[in-house]
C-alpha positions, -999 to +999 in steps of 0.1 A: -283-586-474-301-568-445-270-554-438-263-543-470-304-532-473-301-511-442-272-495-452-285-482-486-318-472-468-305-449-442-288-425-465-321-417-490-339-412-458-314-386-451-313-371-483-351-370-485-355-353-453-326-329-463-346-322-493-377-313-477-358-292-450-345-271-479-377-265-498-390-255-467-359-233-459-363-219-499-400-205-494-390-193-458-363-172-475-387-162-503-407-145-476-382-133-454-353-116-477-383-092-491-390-085-462-357-079-446-350-056-480-380-034-474-365-032-439-330-024-452-345+003-474-366+017-450-340+024-425-324+056-421-286+043-431-267+072-422-232+062-431-242+052-467-265+085-472-236+107-458-207+090-478-227+091-508-235+131-506-202+141-497-188+124-527-213+137-550-207+174-536-171+168-543-173+157-574-197+176-590-178+209-571-207+220-552-193+241-528-167+259-558-172+295-557-167+324-577-166+359-572-172+389-580-211+379-593-242+400-593-250+383-568-246+400-533-220+384-510-214+367-475-179+362-462-179+338-431-144+328-418-134+306-394-100+310-376-078+286-392-061+257-369-027+250-365-027+215-374-012+195-347-006+154-348-034+149-325-061+158-348-098+170-339-115+166-307-152+169-304-147+205-289-130+218-319-155+218-346-179+238-327-172+273-342-169+253-379-204+238-374-220+271-362-204+290-394-213+266-418-249+265-406-249+300-413-226+297-450-256+271-459-284+295-449-272+325-468-266+303-500-300+294-494-311+334-494-292+340-528-264+351-514-230+345-530-211+324-499-175+329-494-168+300-464-130+289-471-105+271-448-071+267-443-042+260-418-018+282-397+013+259-403+041+277-394+054+278-352+075+262-326+054+232-318+063+215-354+097+228-349+099+212-317+086+182-327+111+178-355+142+184-332+125+156-311+123+131-337+144+141-365+116+145-394+114+179-415+085+203-402+071+201-437+069+166-431+047+165-403+030+196-407+017+179-442+008+146-424-012+168-403-031+187-423-038+153-443-054+144-412-075+175-403-092+175-438-098+139-437-122+149-401-133+180-416-148+166-446-164+137-425-184+165-408-194+177-441-183+214-442-192+235-471-157+247-479-142+257-516-112+236-507-097+251-541-093+281-519-074+263-489-041+287-481-009+273-459+008+300-445+042+277-448+031+273-482+061+295-504+034+306-528+014+322-498+044+337-477+057+352-504+033+378-502+034+378-463+071+390-469+059+418-499+035+431-472+061+431-447+086+451-471+055+479-477+053+486-440+090+486-441+091+513-468+062+534-453+057+552-422+023+568-401+019+605-409+007+620-377-010+652-399-034+623-418-037+597-393-025+575-421+003+550-433+025+565-461+051+551-483+085+567-461+093+585-493+067+613-486+083+619-452+114+624-472+103+647-492+084+666-460+120+667-446+139+680-480+114+709-485+121+717-445+081+712-436+093+686-412+126+689-387+147+659-377+152+646-349+185+661-344+177+694-358+197+691-387+188+700-422+180+667-444+205+680-467+228+680-439+225+642-432+249+614-440+232+585-459+238+565-426+223+596-403+192+597-430+189+557-428+188+562-386+166+594-392+143+570-414+142+539-388+125+563-358+098+565-386+096+533-401+065+507-394+087+480-395+118+487-379+147+469-361+163+479-327+176+463-294+149+448-268+151+427-238+143+392-243+142+359-221+174+341-228+176+302-217+214+294-215+209+257-214+184+255-243+204+280-261+173+296-273+151+329-269+121+321-248+085+337-252+071+354-217+047+321-210+074+298-218+095+312-182+079+303-152+094+316-119+126+325-140+132+291-152+121+277-187+089+259-187+107+233-205+136+213-187+136+241-157+166+254-168+177+295-157+165+320-179+179+355-176+166+389-195+192+402-224+193+427-250+194+417-286+186+428-325+146+423-332+123+434-356+092+452-346+060+468-362+052+501-352+015+492-338+015+518-313+010+546-338-023+528-347-035+529-314-058+554-315-076+542-344-076+512-330-100+520-303-119+540-326-124+507-348-140+490-320-169+514-319-180+502-354-173+464-351-199+436-336-177+424-313-182+407-280-183+437-254-161+414-233-134+411-260-137+448-267-128+457-233-097+428-237-085+451-265-091+482-248-072+472-216-042+458-237-039+494-259-043+512-221-049+545-235-044+566-207-044+609-204-017+625-178+010+642-171+053+635-177+066+655-148+102+664-140+121+654-107+155+674-106+184+649-094+201+661-064+238+669-069+233+665-109+221+697-119+213+690-153+196+654-148+162+648-140+137+616-141+106+621-156+079+604-150+046+597-165+010+599-140-025+594-145-032+614-108-011+649-109-038+659-084-016+636-058+018+652-063+017+661-025+014+626-015+047+614-033+070+599-006+096+580-027+102+575-065+109+543-082+128+531-112+125+501-134+159+480-131+167+486-165+163+524-165+193+541-184+202+566-157+208+538-129+242+535-134+250+576-136+229+580-105+237+549-080+259+559-051+293+535-048+280+525-013+247+513-034+258+499-062+268+460-051+231+461-038+220+475-070+238+449-093+226+422-074+190+428-075+193+439-115+208+402-121+177+394-096+151+414-120+162+396-150+160+362-140+124+374-141+096+375-168+078+405-172+045+387-162+058+377-131+072+411-119+031+421-129+020+397-106-005+409-077+006+381-054+046+383-058+069+395-028+078+429-028+113+437-031+134+468-043+166+486-037+178+523-026+200+540-053+214+564-027+199+592-048+172+620-042+153+641-065+135+674-054+100+679-050+086+706-072+065+719-049+072+713-014+115+713-021+115+684+001+144+657-006+126+622-023+145+590-021+147+570-051+142+531-055+147+503-077+118+477-078+110+452-103+071+460-102+079+492-126+086+486-162+104+501-186+079+492-213+053+514-196+053+554-195+090+561-185+105+537-166+101+554-136+073+562-112+065+591-088+051+567-054+017+578-041+015+552-012-016+564+001-033+564-034-018+531-050-018+497-035+018+482-052+034+518-036+009+508-004+029+481+001+066+488-009+064+516+018+052+493+042+081+471+037+108+495+035+092+521+062+091+547+043+062+575+048+026+572+035+010+607+039-026+610+037-037+634+012-077+620+012-100+634+034-117+611+060-098+581+047-086+552+070-051+541+055-047+517+084-046+484+058-052+497+025-042+525-002-075+545-014-074+541-052-110+559-057-111+593-072-141+603-052-122+618-021-118+655-013-078+664-009-063+678+025-022+681+033-022+692-004-009+728-004+029+742-008+050+765-031+020+788-042-007+758-048-034+747-025-054+720-034-071+717+000-109+708-001-108+699-040-120+672-055-102+653-082-113+671-117-108+707-097-073+694-084-065+680-117-071+708-138-055+732-115-022+714-111-018+707-143-023+743-157+004+748-129+029+724-138+030+734-176+036+773-167+061+766-141+080+743-170+078+713-150+063+691-170+035+684-203+001+672-205+007+638-227-012+605-235+005+573-229-004+536-242+003+507-222+004+489-256+040+483-267+050+478-305+048+443-317+080+420-314+082+405-349+115+384-343+117+350-337+152+333-334+135+301-352+138+279-382+100+273-389+085+310-397+081+330-428+123+340-436+123+380-437+127+394-470+162+414-457+196+416-465+227+438-446+257+452-464+274+461-431+246+483-411+223+487-442+196+473-449+179+464-480+149+444-487+142+419-518+127+429-551+091+410-559+111+392-587+129+375-559+104+365-538+100+342-515+131+339-501+125+305-490+139+286-460+165+261-467+169+227-458+187+224-426+206+195-410+198+206-375+164+226-363+180+229-329+193+268-316+226+275-323+234+284-285+240+322-289+205+330-295+209+332-332+184+313-354+192+278-369+192+296-402+225+312-388+245+284-395+239+281-433+263+300-448+253+293-484+220+305-475+231+336-454+256+347-480+239+358-512+250+362-546+253+404-544+281+401-513+253+405-485+237+385-458+207+377-450+184+379-421+185+348-401+155+357-375+120+348-388+087+362-384+062+351-359+033+328-358+010+358-365+026+371-394+010+348-418-027+353-399-023+389-400-038+389-439-048+354-447-085+364-452-073+384-483-055+357-500-088+334-498-106+359-522-077+354-546-057+324-536-044+316-571-030+351-580+009+351-589+014+390-594-005+406-564-014+394-532-051+400-540-067+417-568-082+448-560-116+441-579-120+407-556-111+424-526-137+453-533-162+426-541-157+404-510-145+433-487-148+426-448-154+396-432-192+394-423-184+370-398-161+358-380-161+329-357-129+321-334-119+312-297-117+339-273-077+335-268-071+351-299-087+381-285-056+402-285-029+393-302-040+382-335-068+404-338-049+436-331-020+428-356-045+415-379-068+452-378-033+465-379-024+447-411-057+458-426-054+495-419-018+498-437-028+484-466-061+504-465-038+532-462-017+526-487-044+520-514-043+481-518-075+475-504-109+496-495-120+487-459-095+493-429-114+468-404-112+430-419-142+418-394-177+431-394-186+407-367-169+384-346-182+354-324-163+338-298-172+299-294-175+285-261-154+256-252-167+218-252-153+207-223-145+171-214-159+156-180-131+142-158-144+119-131-128+114-094-133+090-066-116+089-030-096+063-014-082+051+019-043+034+014-042+030+049-075+002+046-071+000+011-111+010+003-119+032-025-152+051-021-182+060-041-186+096-044-217+098-029-206+083+008-180+109+009-192+141+017-159+147+033-130+140+018-106+152+044-081+123+049-091+107+019-067+107-015-080+113-050-079+095-083-089+104-116-103+080-133-103+081-171-133+085-190-130+052-207-136+030-178-169+052-171-200+034-182-227+053-199-250+056-169-218+071-154-218+042-128-188+019-123-197-015-128-180-050-127-165-053-159-154-016-154-140-021-122-117-051-136-105-030-165-098-004-145-078-025-122-059-040-149-043-006-157-043+004-122-029-024-104-026-009-069-064-011-066-066-048-074-067-057-035-090-026-030-125-029-019-151-011-040-174+005-017-208+010-031-240+028-022-268+004-026-253-013-059-242+021-071-204+038-074-209+075-084-178+100-091-170+135-084-171+153-118-154+180-133-157+202-167-118+210-181-105+212-216-101+181-232-064+168-230-048+138-238-033+142-198-063+140-186-078+114-208-110+130-216-109+136-253-135+125-273-126+117-309-156+133-334-146+102-361-158+078-332-192+100-325-196+101-362-193+064-369-219+055-345-243+079-347-238+096-377-224+131-392-260+151-393-264+138-354-232+153-345-234+182-361-272+188-346-261+175-309-229+198-310-256+230-314-283+217-294-256+214-263-265+252-258-256+285-266-230+289-294-207+317-269-209+295-239-191+265-222-208+233-222-197+198-209-197+171-236-215+141-228-220+110-257-250+097-243-268+131-249-266+126-288-292+099-284-319+118-285-308+140-316-299+106-335-337+094-325-351+125-340-333+121-373-345+086-372-381+097-368-381+123-393-368+097-418-392+070-406-421+098-410-414+104-443-398+074-459-420+039-459-407+005-456-401+004-496-376+033-493-407+055-508-416+090-500-448+089-483-454+129-491-490+137-507-509+166-522-535+163-498-545+201-489-528+204-455-548+220-428-546+254-412-529+242-377-501+226-404-499+255-423-495+281-393-466+255-374-444+255-409-447+290-416-438+299-379-415+277-377-398+290-405-399+324-392-384+314-357-353+295-377-349+324-393-350+348-372-328+325-346-302+319-373-297+355-377-290+361-340-270+329-335-292+308-317-286+273-329-299+253-299-331+269-302-335+257-339-331+224-330-357+222-304-383+240-332-373+212-357-383+186-329-414+206-319-426+211-357-423+171-362-439+163-332-466+185-342-470+175-376-466+140-368-500+149-346-516+167-379-506+132-398-494+161-424-473+149-452-480+170-478-455+177-502-449+217-499-446+217-462-420+188-466-404+205-490-403+238-465-395+216-444-360+201-457-351+230-469-354+248-435-333+221-419-308+215-443-283+243-434-277+217-401-284+179-414-275+185-452-267+148-455-304+136-445-320+165-464-302+161-494-313+125-497-350+135-495-347+160-519-335+137-542-363+109-534-386+141-540-375+147-572-373+186-565-340+191-588-308+204-584-290+200-553-314+213-519-280+230-516-294+256-541-331+257-532-346+292-520-351+294-482-390+296-479-408+333-470-427+326-441-466+343-455-475+366-428-509+360-427-500+325-410-481+345-388-507+362-371-534+343-352-570+352-360-585+340-324-568+338-289-570+308-260-577+338-231-572+326-197-600+340-173-596+350-139-622+356-110-602+378-088-574+373-098-570+334-100-575+319-134-603+295-133-607+283-169-598+294-206-620+305-237-616+308-271-624+344-291-618+361-321-592+387-318-614+412-337-643+400-316-658+435-294-651+437-257-692+438-251-695+404-266-666+389-250-682+401-218-714+387-222-701+354-233-676+354-203-703+365-175-730+337-189-700+311-183-712+282-157-673+279-144-677+318-140-708+320-125-699+294-101-669+314-086-688+347-088-711+332-068-739+356-070-719+385-059-720+416-079-695+425-109-674+451-096-650+455-127-646+434-160-608+439-172-600+428-204-566+430-223-566+421-263-547+388-268-540+386-230-557+382-202-597+383-190-600+387-155-636+394-136-637+411-101-666+405-080 
């Protein structure tokens, strides 16, 4: 019985205690749960806030752009990205964030803002990936675009995605093909300085107002001759050109794909060979491209790059008669005809057309060998200043036009057929390359410059006086550059030895690629005759191909598609495709009217949106893309399709956000790896790059990090890590982010940890938009804390706003209006980093004032919304202001709050500041002087000495001189 009772009583006691415990727990939860609910409500939950508003803006199409409109327009454009499989890293969005801020700000100012995004989707990388993986380029490109769009949307950009364009979309490249057709059927009229339909040239020929190149009447020409004549003038034309051919890869390579005569991929031999290519006659627009730079707001460094690329130079075309070949002469272009008496040899490009005619029998073998050597070198290598001097004597001589001396003719690969005439009159005393060549081949270096030492280098300046420059009835001795140039040019013209001319370094733009993944040309052939497709037959779409590999004979993979190449009308298609810059040359126009099936862009829409007001992109596109798009714009303007001939009013090149690379040094013999602080002299040590993920937030190496590092790099497991007083530091370098260097930072991870608004503001806070800067994730903490303080100052524990209608003090009103003005000014001069500083200062002072006035708060939220749109939209909605903060009006800074009524003057005695005194700005000087001189501190430092001078500068300083 006892045992039974005990076994019964114990469970009852346990249940009683459990009941008491549960009761206490329930009571405690009733206290704790509301507390945590309040805490959660008041916490700045950026993830939920940002997802909420991104979805809201998308669902309600708040970024939808309509136009034309009665509102003034503002067009902001980003250089659209090529969608690689790697996605975005934190450096990519820098320019996008800047343009997004401007777009939102201009919308707040009442503008109808066009801010679109698309993808430069054609190109070699996608095709190369297809070759390697067997996936169609369109499949991988679409996957990559989906990834990019996810990332871009995650950063909260205000793009109207309904206007998205992709250069690989047939609905888009239909119009790329159409624009090409317009260029093919156009020419540049030098009389009007504009592109015109080719038919106007035909009419000039028919009327006899223009002479054909073969001096025959137009009606005397056969149809073949007529087409040949028109080809000389067409803006798009086909011609034979020298290209880089790699036999092993079976493909044509771009200049930057060739290094030291071999292919970058695989290291296979590359030779130069001639191949039929399409070109755009951009050289005809050289002067207009130069002139246009005076009217656009581009960085001066970028303008200079374009000027150098165009390379306009004024000089003379001079003929040198060949000895023994009286009917032949070599023409060369020179910008320094004043140095003609310094000519001691002549140099031809190895591709010069006269070479086979003038080469002596004795030199033939050497010349052919050198030509083969030159063919193996890219143009970039031939231009290199540091390359070895090479060349060969041709066995030919020309006659100096003034001295009648014999001048030997050489070939060398530093002379290019693409510039001038492919021949130079070599003046070794005045040109460093000619000087090096003369030294190498023991050729004379006649000195034609007074008081100039040529023992080590040539003299390339223009400010020397000429000597040894008299013969043939011409005396330039004692003359400067200007005087000598004027006299010698007149003499050359009078003697019919040459003529003045303008030359350009820029060549016509190569427009052919022997690739698959690009825009097909809307061209077909019947024999040698070229026909373009009609609009009704556009687009000419890419066929499906089994292999994207090069054909091995220099032709595109399309050449093997007989069903596609042969057309129903018995012709054959062009199998080259257009280059990557084709689609990017006009995409800014398609954004204006993306769904138009009848024309590339309705004229009423291009007249409304007009030029791009702000274009943001990388400096790597400073030459190629910008020159081509500017040319296309001029052609479309001249032909009457658009009303402006420069596409971009203002351009900003954003700087690079670099990744930090960390290095340490080690000694493999004694198996020690050292803190960088202990290795001021790294001689005898080996360098090793430590991947970013093993570096702690304090940029130190701790035990856990070292262990993880050694698990990957097992060779260091047996090493001693030599610390410096417990620290292990690294040598640091800033480089471009790349997978190879393992310093890529994914924006998705940063946003997940800190939020989109913090990420956007931190990118802007890093420094001026146009400067390079390093990324350091730990630096984002400061911006993150600012946003949390901003939230908590205006939101209480219940999640409600704490704003009020209490009258703000004078100091708070001055603060908010001055910040409004400063932020507006800073945005308009693209100084985004200083805007972030202004926000922080403003919040700090408002907190000091304890100012939560509703109107002050409203102005602050609007002002900050372009930078941190999500948190500002949430606060805007909580305040019940109505609508969206996107459509608010940027507040006007009231003038009365921008001016001070008084000033805190620094007061100096004998030039040393001793105190500050506050006076009304309109106070008379006599009143201020009396107050200052009566001040105890001033009297102390005057030390009873008489006043000599009272210096007063209103709103600046006060100085008492004794």
